[in-house]
Chimera marker file (.cmm) of the C-alpha trace (Angstrom):
<marker_set name="trace">
<marker id="1" x="13.700" y="-1.115" z="7.134" r="1" g="1" b="0" radius="0.5"/>
<marker id="2" x="11.849" y="-4.184" z="8.421" r="1" g="1" b="0" radius="0.5"/>
<marker id="3" x="8.288" y="-5.012" z="7.425" r="1" g="1" b="0" radius="0.5"/>
<marker id="4" x="6.442" y="-7.333" z="9.805" r="1" g="1" b="0" radius="0.5"/>
<marker id="5" x="4.614" y="-9.666" z="7.418" r="1" g="1" b="0" radius="0.5"/>
<marker id="6" x="1.490" y="-11.022" z="9.166" r="1" g="1" b="0" radius="0.5"/>
<marker id="7" x="2.284" y="-14.489" z="7.779" r="1" g="1" b="0" radius="0.5"/>
<marker id="8" x="6.120" y="-14.677" z="7.876" r="1" g="1" b="0" radius="0.5"/>
<marker id="9" x="7.075" y="-12.240" z="10.635" r="1" g="1" b="0" radius="0.5"/>
<marker id="10" x="9.641" y="-9.396" z="10.418" r="1" g="1" b="0" radius="0.5"/>
<marker id="11" x="11.536" y="-9.388" z="7.117" r="1" g="1" b="0" radius="0.5"/>
<marker id="12" x="13.985" y="-7.060" z="5.383" r="1" g="1" b="0" radius="0.5"/>
<marker id="13" x="12.655" y="-4.545" z="2.863" r="1" g="1" b="0" radius="0.5"/>
<marker id="14" x="14.589" y="-6.369" z="0.097" r="1" g="1" b="0" radius="0.5"/>
<marker id="15" x="11.973" y="-9.173" z="0.194" r="1" g="1" b="0" radius="0.5"/>
<marker id="16" x="9.128" y="-6.763" z="-0.641" r="1" g="1" b="0" radius="0.5"/>
<marker id="17" x="7.941" y="-5.018" z="-3.765" r="1" g="1" b="0" radius="0.5"/>
<marker id="18" x="6.198" y="-1.614" z="-3.565" r="1" g="1" b="0" radius="0.5"/>
<marker id="19" x="2.821" y="-1.788" z="-5.314" r="1" g="1" b="0" radius="0.5"/>
<marker id="20" x="1.527" y="1.774" z="-4.969" r="1" g="1" b="0" radius="0.5"/>
<marker id="21" x="-0.632" y="4.183" z="-3.035" r="1" g="1" b="0" radius="0.5"/>
<marker id="22" x="-3.416" y="2.488" z="-1.045" r="1" g="1" b="0" radius="0.5"/>
<marker id="23" x="-5.420" y="5.700" z="-0.619" r="1" g="1" b="0" radius="0.5"/>
<marker id="24" x="-6.303" y="6.375" z="-4.263" r="1" g="1" b="0" radius="0.5"/>
<marker id="25" x="-9.832" y="5.795" z="-5.528" r="1" g="1" b="0" radius="0.5"/>
<marker id="26" x="-10.296" y="4.509" z="-9.057" r="1" g="1" b="0" radius="0.5"/>
<marker id="27" x="-12.951" y="6.288" z="-11.135" r="1" g="1" b="0" radius="0.5"/>
<marker id="28" x="-16.039" y="4.347" z="-12.181" r="1" g="1" b="0" radius="0.5"/>
<marker id="29" x="-14.935" y="2.085" z="-15.084" r="1" g="1" b="0" radius="0.5"/>
<marker id="30" x="-17.926" y="3.301" z="-17.131" r="1" g="1" b="0" radius="0.5"/>
<marker id="31" x="-16.976" y="6.947" z="-16.583" r="1" g="1" b="0" radius="0.5"/>
<marker id="32" x="-16.051" y="9.084" z="-19.586" r="1" g="1" b="0" radius="0.5"/>
<marker id="33" x="-14.712" y="11.883" z="-17.368" r="1" g="1" b="0" radius="0.5"/>
<marker id="34" x="-11.320" y="12.398" z="-19.019" r="1" g="1" b="0" radius="0.5"/>
<marker id="35" x="-9.993" y="14.648" z="-16.241" r="1" g="1" b="0" radius="0.5"/>
<marker id="36" x="-10.815" y="12.054" z="-13.559" r="1" g="1" b="0" radius="0.5"/>
<marker id="37" x="-9.017" y="9.330" z="-15.520" r="1" g="1" b="0" radius="0.5"/>
<marker id="38" x="-6.007" y="11.534" z="-16.298" r="1" g="1" b="0" radius="0.5"/>
<marker id="39" x="-5.718" y="12.454" z="-12.610" r="1" g="1" b="0" radius="0.5"/>
<marker id="40" x="-5.983" y="8.786" z="-11.587" r="1" g="1" b="0" radius="0.5"/>
<marker id="41" x="-3.403" y="7.555" z="-14.104" r="1" g="1" b="0" radius="0.5"/>
<marker id="42" x="-0.821" y="10.368" z="-14.082" r="1" g="1" b="0" radius="0.5"/>
<marker id="43" x="-1.075" y="12.515" z="-10.933" r="1" g="1" b="0" radius="0.5"/>
<marker id="44" x="0.593" y="11.121" z="-7.841" r="1" g="1" b="0" radius="0.5"/>
<marker id="45" x="0.598" y="12.778" z="-4.435" r="1" g="1" b="0" radius="0.5"/>
<marker id="46" x="3.876" y="13.001" z="-2.545" r="1" g="1" b="0" radius="0.5"/>
<marker id="47" x="2.706" y="12.916" z="1.074" r="1" g="1" b="0" radius="0.5"/>
<marker id="48" x="4.886" y="13.847" z="4.016" r="1" g="1" b="0" radius="0.5"/>
<marker id="49" x="3.909" y="11.879" z="7.105" r="1" g="1" b="0" radius="0.5"/>
<marker id="50" x="1.622" y="8.925" z="7.695" r="1" g="1" b="0" radius="0.5"/>
<marker id="51" x="0.602" y="7.152" z="4.477" r="1" g="1" b="0" radius="0.5"/>
<marker id="52" x="-1.023" y="3.842" z="3.433" r="1" g="1" b="0" radius="0.5"/>
<marker id="53" x="0.774" y="1.841" z="0.733" r="1" g="1" b="0" radius="0.5"/>
<marker id="54" x="0.353" y="-1.500" z="-1.029" r="1" g="1" b="0" radius="0.5"/>
<marker id="55" x="3.348" y="-3.867" z="-0.810" r="1" g="1" b="0" radius="0.5"/>
<marker id="56" x="3.803" y="-7.483" z="-1.899" r="1" g="1" b="0" radius="0.5"/>
<marker id="57" x="5.982" y="-9.949" z="-0.017" r="1" g="1" b="0" radius="0.5"/>
<marker id="58" x="7.537" y="-11.007" z="-3.329" r="1" g="1" b="0" radius="0.5"/>
<marker id="59" x="10.506" y="-12.814" z="-1.751" r="1" g="1" b="0" radius="0.5"/>
<marker id="60" x="8.398" y="-14.730" z="0.746" r="1" g="1" b="0" radius="0.5"/>
<marker id="61" x="4.760" y="-15.757" z="1.025" r="1" g="1" b="0" radius="0.5"/>
<marker id="62" x="3.767" y="-13.462" z="-1.895" r="1" g="1" b="0" radius="0.5"/>
<marker id="63" x="0.948" y="-11.898" z="0.139" r="1" g="1" b="0" radius="0.5"/>
<marker id="64" x="-0.323" y="-8.447" z="-0.773" r="1" g="1" b="0" radius="0.5"/>
<marker id="65" x="-0.186" y="-6.111" z="2.208" r="1" g="1" b="0" radius="0.5"/>
<marker id="66" x="-1.303" y="-2.643" z="3.231" r="1" g="1" b="0" radius="0.5"/>
<marker id="67" x="1.502" y="-0.935" z="5.128" r="1" g="1" b="0" radius="0.5"/>
<marker id="68" x="0.880" y="2.267" z="7.080" r="1" g="1" b="0" radius="0.5"/>
<marker id="69" x="4.227" y="4.061" z="7.065" r="1" g="1" b="0" radius="0.5"/>
<marker id="70" x="5.533" y="7.484" z="8.034" r="1" g="1" b="0" radius="0.5"/>
<marker id="71" x="7.213" y="8.762" z="4.862" r="1" g="1" b="0" radius="0.5"/>
<marker id="72" x="9.468" y="11.106" z="6.847" r="1" g="1" b="0" radius="0.5"/>
<marker id="73" x="10.903" y="8.615" z="9.352" r="1" g="1" b="0" radius="0.5"/>
<marker id="74" x="10.074" y="5.298" z="7.576" r="1" g="1" b="0" radius="0.5"/>
<marker id="75" x="8.530" y="4.089" z="10.834" r="1" g="1" b="0" radius="0.5"/>
<marker id="76" x="5.952" y="1.403" z="10.089" r="1" g="1" b="0" radius="0.5"/>
<marker id="77" x="2.807" y="1.818" z="12.164" r="1" g="1" b="0" radius="0.5"/>
<marker id="78" x="0.784" y="-1.166" z="10.936" r="1" g="1" b="0" radius="0.5"/>
<marker id="79" x="0.761" y="-4.016" z="8.426" r="1" g="1" b="0" radius="0.5"/>
<marker id="80" x="-2.341" y="-5.937" z="7.329" r="1" g="1" b="0" radius="0.5"/>
<marker id="81" x="-3.271" y="-8.328" z="4.558" r="1" g="1" b="0" radius="0.5"/>
<marker id="82" x="-4.718" y="-6.258" z="1.701" r="1" g="1" b="0" radius="0.5"/>
<marker id="83" x="-7.762" y="-8.523" z="1.529" r="1" g="1" b="0" radius="0.5"/>
<marker id="84" x="-8.630" y="-7.460" z="5.102" r="1" g="1" b="0" radius="0.5"/>
<marker id="85" x="-7.648" y="-3.797" z="4.866" r="1" g="1" b="0" radius="0.5"/>
<marker id="86" x="-10.936" y="-2.531" z="3.463" r="1" g="1" b="0" radius="0.5"/>
<marker id="87" x="-13.040" y="-4.479" z="5.956" r="1" g="1" b="0" radius="0.5"/>
<marker id="88" x="-11.096" y="-2.983" z="8.872" r="1" g="1" b="0" radius="0.5"/>
<marker id="89" x="-9.668" y="-6.312" z="10.037" r="1" g="1" b="0" radius="0.5"/>
<marker id="90" x="-6.004" y="-6.132" z="10.964" r="1" g="1" b="0" radius="0.5"/>
<marker id="91" x="-3.865" y="-9.229" z="10.757" r="1" g="1" b="0" radius="0.5"/>
<link id1="1" id2="2" r="1" g="1" b="0" radius="0.2"/>
<link id1="2" id2="3" r="1" g="1" b="0" radius="0.2"/>
<link id1="3" id2="4" r="1" g="1" b="0" radius="0.2"/>
<link id1="4" id2="5" r="1" g="1" b="0" radius="0.2"/>
<link id1="5" id2="6" r="1" g="1" b="0" radius="0.2"/>
<link id1="6" id2="7" r="1" g="1" b="0" radius="0.2"/>
<link id1="7" id2="8" r="1" g="1" b="0" radius="0.2"/>
<link id1="8" id2="9" r="1" g="1" b="0" radius="0.2"/>
<link id1="9" id2="10" r="1" g="1" b="0" radius="0.2"/>
<link id1="10" id2="11" r="1" g="1" b="0" radius="0.2"/>
<link id1="11" id2="12" r="1" g="1" b="0" radius="0.2"/>
<link id1="12" id2="13" r="1" g="1" b="0" radius="0.2"/>
<link id1="13" id2="14" r="1" g="1" b="0" radius="0.2"/>
<link id1="14" id2="15" r="1" g="1" b="0" radius="0.2"/>
<link id1="15" id2="16" r="1" g="1" b="0" radius="0.2"/>
<link id1="16" id2="17" r="1" g="1" b="0" radius="0.2"/>
<link id1="17" id2="18" r="1" g="1" b="0" radius="0.2"/>
<link id1="18" id2="19" r="1" g="1" b="0" radius="0.2"/>
<link id1="19" id2="20" r="1" g="1" b="0" radius="0.2"/>
<link id1="20" id2="21" r="1" g="1" b="0" radius="0.2"/>
<link id1="21" id2="22" r="1" g="1" b="0" radius="0.2"/>
<link id1="22" id2="23" r="1" g="1" b="0" radius="0.2"/>
<link id1="23" id2="24" r="1" g="1" b="0" radius="0.2"/>
<link id1="24" id2="25" r="1" g="1" b="0" radius="0.2"/>
<link id1="25" id2="26" r="1" g="1" b="0" radius="0.2"/>
<link id1="26" id2="27" r="1" g="1" b="0" radius="0.2"/>
<link id1="27" id2="28" r="1" g="1" b="0" radius="0.2"/>
<link id1="28" id2="29" r="1" g="1" b="0" radius="0.2"/>
<link id1="29" id2="30" r="1" g="1" b="0" radius="0.2"/>
<link id1="30" id2="31" r="1" g="1" b="0" radius="0.2"/>
<link id1="31" id2="32" r="1" g="1" b="0" radius="0.2"/>
<link id1="32" id2="33" r="1" g="1" b="0" radius="0.2"/>
<link id1="33" id2="34" r="1" g="1" b="0" radius="0.2"/>
<link id1="34" id2="35" r="1" g="1" b="0" radius="0.2"/>
<link id1="35" id2="36" r="1" g="1" b="0" radius="0.2"/>
<link id1="36" id2="37" r="1" g="1" b="0" radius="0.2"/>
<link id1="37" id2="38" r="1" g="1" b="0" radius="0.2"/>
<link id1="38" id2="39" r="1" g="1" b="0" radius="0.2"/>
<link id1="39" id2="40" r="1" g="1" b="0" radius="0.2"/>
<link id1="40" id2="41" r="1" g="1" b="0" radius="0.2"/>
<link id1="41" id2="42" r="1" g="1" b="0" radius="0.2"/>
<link id1="42" id2="43" r="1" g="1" b="0" radius="0.2"/>
<link id1="43" id2="44" r="1" g="1" b="0" radius="0.2"/>
<link id1="44" id2="45" r="1" g="1" b="0" radius="0.2"/>
<link id1="45" id2="46" r="1" g="1" b="0" radius="0.2"/>
<link id1="46" id2="47" r="1" g="1" b="0" radius="0.2"/>
<link id1="47" id2="48" r="1" g="1" b="0" radius="0.2"/>
<link id1="48" id2="49" r="1" g="1" b="0" radius="0.2"/>
<link id1="49" id2="50" r="1" g="1" b="0" radius="0.2"/>
<link id1="50" id2="51" r="1" g="1" b="0" radius="0.2"/>
<link id1="51" id2="52" r="1" g="1" b="0" radius="0.2"/>
<link id1="52" id2="53" r="1" g="1" b="0" radius="0.2"/>
<link id1="53" id2="54" r="1" g="1" b="0" radius="0.2"/>
<link id1="54" id2="55" r="1" g="1" b="0" radius="0.2"/>
<link id1="55" id2="56" r="1" g="1" b="0" radius="0.2"/>
<link id1="56" id2="57" r="1" g="1" b="0" radius="0.2"/>
<link id1="57" id2="58" r="1" g="1" b="0" radius="0.2"/>
<link id1="58" id2="59" r="1" g="1" b="0" radius="0.2"/>
<link id1="59" id2="60" r="1" g="1" b="0" radius="0.2"/>
<link id1="60" id2="61" r="1" g="1" b="0" radius="0.2"/>
<link id1="61" id2="62" r="1" g="1" b="0" radius="0.2"/>
<link id1="62" id2="63" r="1" g="1" b="0" radius="0.2"/>
<link id1="63" id2="64" r="1" g="1" b="0" radius="0.2"/>
<link id1="64" id2="65" r="1" g="1" b="0" radius="0.2"/>
<link id1="65" id2="66" r="1" g="1" b="0" radius="0.2"/>
<link id1="66" id2="67" r="1" g="1" b="0" radius="0.2"/>
<link id1="67" id2="68" r="1" g="1" b="0" radius="0.2"/>
<link id1="68" id2="69" r="1" g="1" b="0" radius="0.2"/>
<link id1="69" id2="70" r="1" g="1" b="0" radius="0.2"/>
<link id1="70" id2="71" r="1" g="1" b="0" radius="0.2"/>
<link id1="71" id2="72" r="1" g="1" b="0" radius="0.2"/>
<link id1="72" id2="73" r="1" g="1" b="0" radius="0.2"/>
<link id1="73" id2="74" r="1" g="1" b="0" radius="0.2"/>
<link id1="74" id2="75" r="1" g="1" b="0" radius="0.2"/>
<link id1="75" id2="76" r="1" g="1" b="0" radius="0.2"/>
<link id1="76" id2="77" r="1" g="1" b="0" radius="0.2"/>
<link id1="77" id2="78" r="1" g="1" b="0" radius="0.2"/>
<link id1="78" id2="79" r="1" g="1" b="0" radius="0.2"/>
<link id1="79" id2="80" r="1" g="1" b="0" radius="0.2"/>
<link id1="80" id2="81" r="1" g="1" b="0" radius="0.2"/>
<link id1="81" id2="82" r="1" g="1" b="0" radius="0.2"/>
<link id1="82" id2="83" r="1" g="1" b="0" radius="0.2"/>
<link id1="83" id2="84" r="1" g="1" b="0" radius="0.2"/>
<link id1="84" id2="85" r="1" g="1" b="0" radius="0.2"/>
<link id1="85" id2="86" r="1" g="1" b="0" radius="0.2"/>
<link id1="86" id2="87" r="1" g="1" b="0" radius="0.2"/>
<link id1="87" id2="88" r="1" g="1" b="0" radius="0.2"/>
<link id1="88" id2="89" r="1" g="1" b="0" radius="0.2"/>
<link id1="89" id2="90" r="1" g="1" b="0" radius="0.2"/>
<link id1="90" id2="91" r="1" g="1" b="0" radius="0.2"/>
</marker_set>
């Protein structure tokens, strides 16, 4: 699988480190809702299809990225710097 780093260009998966699900929402840090925190820490979805994930280009520029990938085919639809992902700017 090749990931097209916005800074370095297409690189082999071996250069990247998976950092987790980019769709999860962290509970309010001041929250005492035990169920919300347990769900956030321990429960992980296992989606089939299009999914947003955090990756780091650990063997290259070290940038943190948001990769939109189909979990069934491993086709990568988009790659953006994580710092721009929430603002809607693609790199």
